[in-house]
N, C-alpha and C positions, 0 to 999 in steps of 0.2 A: 378840511376837517371841521372847521368852525360851522359851516352850513349844516353838515350832518348832525353835529351836536345840537344846534338850534332846533332842527327838525325833531330830533328825539326829545329834547326838552319840551317843546310845544305839544307833541303828541302825548307824552307822559303827563304833562300838566293838565291838559284837557280831560284825559281819562281819570286821573286821580281826583280832580275837582268834581267831576260829575258823580263818580261813585261815592266820594267822601261826602258830598252834599246830600246825596240820597240817604246815606247811613246816618248823617247828622240830623236830618229833618223829618224823616219818615219813621213811623212805628215799624219795628222789625217784622211784625206779622204781615205787613204789606208786601215785603219782598222775600218772604220765606220760601215761596214756591220756586223762585229763580235762584235763591241762595240758601240751600237747606242747612248749611253749616251754622246759620245764625241761631239755631235752636240751642247751641252750646254757649251762647253769650247772652248776658242780660242787656236790657235796653241801654243803661248807662255805658256799658262796655262797648256796645255798637256805636253809640254817639262819640265815645272817645276815639274809637278806630276811625270814624269818619273825620273827626277833627284832625287827627294825625295825618290822614291822607290829604286833606285840604291844605294844611300848613306845609306839608312836604311839596305839594304841587306848586304853591306860591313860592316856596323856597327854590324850586328848580329854575324859575324864570326871573323873578323880580330882582334879586341881588345882582345877578350878572347883567341884566338889562339896564339897571340904573347905575351900576358901578359903585353902589353903596354896599360895603361888606361883601364883595363877590366870593369870598371863601365860603359863604353860607350855601352857595349853589351846590358844590360837590358834597358838602356835609348833608344837605337835604337829600341828595341822591343816595348817600350812604344810609341815611335814616329810612328812606323808602325801601332800600335793598334789605335792610333788617326786617322791615315790615313784611316784605315778600317772602323772606326765608321762614318767618313765623307762620305766615299764611299757608305756605306750602306744607309745613309740618302739620297744620290743622287738617288740611285736605288729605294728606298722606295717611294720617291716623284714622280718618273717616273712610279711607279707601275710595276717595274721590280723585278725579283727575286734577293734577296741579301743574299741568303744562303751561297754562297761562301765567301762573306765578313765576315759573322759570324764565319765560320769555320776558316778562316785565323786569325780573331780576337782571337778566343779561343787559337789557336796555339801560337800567339805572347804573349798572357797573360801567358801561361804556361812557355814560355822562360823567360819572364820578372820576374815572381815570382821565378822561379827556379834559375835564375842568380843573383837576388838581395840577 
């Protein structure tokens, strides 16, 4: 089970780091075509979402890997789970597909439960 959790943590960390970095560093107009929901958020809000995703990604891996405050790993997974629930609500309200959010939510729930 430990190997499965590490694989999930690594996949989630890479994904959230990449997407979070993009949201944190790029102007929202640059990715509006791929992510039409961004029109509902201001640039500072998009940067905050990106920062939350990046911090969550780091929290999924670093505490457990270093052994320093490993309780932060499942807490980071819970935080990303909340982020995915909110994201799914945004997509549902806009009548967009939120299947990816549900898959990511399931993955972070597995990590959270497995690491608690």
